Structure formats: C-alpha cells, structure tokens
N, C-alpha and C positions, 0 to 999 in steps of 0.2 A: 894391557893397560889402555890401549886406544879404544877397545870395546867399552871399557868402563867410562872413559871420557865421552864417547859418543852417547852412551846411555844417559850420563848426567846432562849432557847438552840437550838431549831430547826431552828430559824431564823438565829442565829449565824452560825450554821453548813451549812445551805443552802447558806448563804452569802459567806462563805469560799469556798464552792464548786463552786459557780458561779464565784467568783473572780479567782479561780484556773483554771477554764476551759474557761475563756473568750477568750484567744488567739486561741482556737480551733474552727474554724468556723463550723465544723460538729457537735458540741456539744452545746445543749441549755437545761440546767437543770432548770426545772420549779417546780419540786416536788421531793418527795422521793419514787416515785413508777415508773410510766411509763418512766421517763427520764433515767432510768438505764437499761432497758431491753435489749438494743442492745450492751451493754458492752463498748461503747465509753467513757462514762463519767468516769467510774472507771479508765480506762487506761489514760485518759486525766489528772485526778487529780494526778496520780502517775508520769506521764511523765513531767508534769509542774514543779514538785519539784525535780525529779530525771531523767532528760532527757538522762543521760548516760546509763540507764538501758536497754533501747530498742528503736527501730525505730518506730516512729509514723506512717510512711508510710506503714510499714508492718502490723501494727494493723488495719489500714483502709481497708486492703485487706482481712482481716479475716471475716468469718461468725460470727454472734452474739455469739453463744455458745462458739466458740473458743476464741473470744475476752474476754469474761467473765473469762474463764479458765486461759487465759494469765494474766489478771489483778490479779486474786486471787493467782496464782503461783508466780508472781513477788513480790506481797506484802508479801507472806509467806517467800520466799527465801531471799529477800533483805531487808525487813523492819521488819521481825519477827512477822507478823500479821497472826494469825491462820486463816485457811480457814473456815470461819463461814458460808459461802454461797456456794451453788452448782449452776453451770450455769443453770441447768434445773429448778431451783426454781426462777431464776431471768429473764430468757428469756421467760417470759409469758406476757399475756396481762396486768395483774395488779400484779406486784411483791409486796411482803409483806413489808409495810412501816417500821414497827418496825425492821425487819431484816436488811433492807438497812441502816437505821439510826444507828443501832448497829455497822455495819461494817464500815460505814463512820466515826463514832466516833473513832474507832480504828485507822483509817488513820489520822484523825485530831490530835490524840495524838502524832504521831511520825513524822509528816511532818510540815514544817514551816507554821506559821499562821500569817496572816496580814489581819484582818477584821476591816474595818472602820465603823463608824456610817452610812456613806453614803451607803455602801454596804448593811447594815441591812435595811435601809429605802427603798432601791430598792426592796428587797425581799417582803416588806410589800405591794408593789404595784402589785405584780404578780397575775395573775388570779388564783382563787381557784379551 
C-alpha cells in the first residue's frame, strides 16, 4: 500500500511540475532524474509561480551549475526552502531521484498547486 501511495504522490508531483513548466519551451520534464540536471526546470517552476523574483531570459544564458545555484538561492532567500541540494550533485548524468523529489516536495508545499486528473493521466502515458 505504501508503494502505491508513493507512486501516486510521485504522479501528482510530476503532474504539478509539468503543468508549472508547460509555458517554458526549453523545459520538458519527463522524470525526477535527468530532466533536472541543467537547472532549467527548477528555475521554471519557481518563475512560473513567482515571475517577479528574476528574469527568465537571464537564467537561459547561465551555464547549468550556475542555473542550479540560482534556483536554490532564490528558493532559500524568497521561499524559505533550505538548500537541500548542491549544483554539483544535480548537474550529473543521473541525479539522485529521491533527493530531487524531496526538494520538489518542499517547493510543492509553498507554491500554488492546481493539478487536475487530466494532468495525472498525462503523466501515466510518459515513457519510463
């Protein structure tokens, strides 16, 4: 049963992330590992809900490690989210899934949420 709950929680979180990042053509979140390595997705989630905090165009010009540091700093300074990740741990070929989920859950708790059943069904069709 707890596996089922975890799977459903992951689907809801992934649905929320995908819905949050949809307006950003440079971002396509498919999972909780490789989709996060370049730092764009973290910044897009924050920018979507708090666009006044930074310029998206400036983020696009940053190298991956700098983008990650930027997202983690903005989340800490403006959203009160502890810096649970280091850029060098995420800017790798296969970032740690549980660490990414833990950090995204912190964002999910403080940012607006609107996840529909349609969003969740879409996640179920993603390639594994």
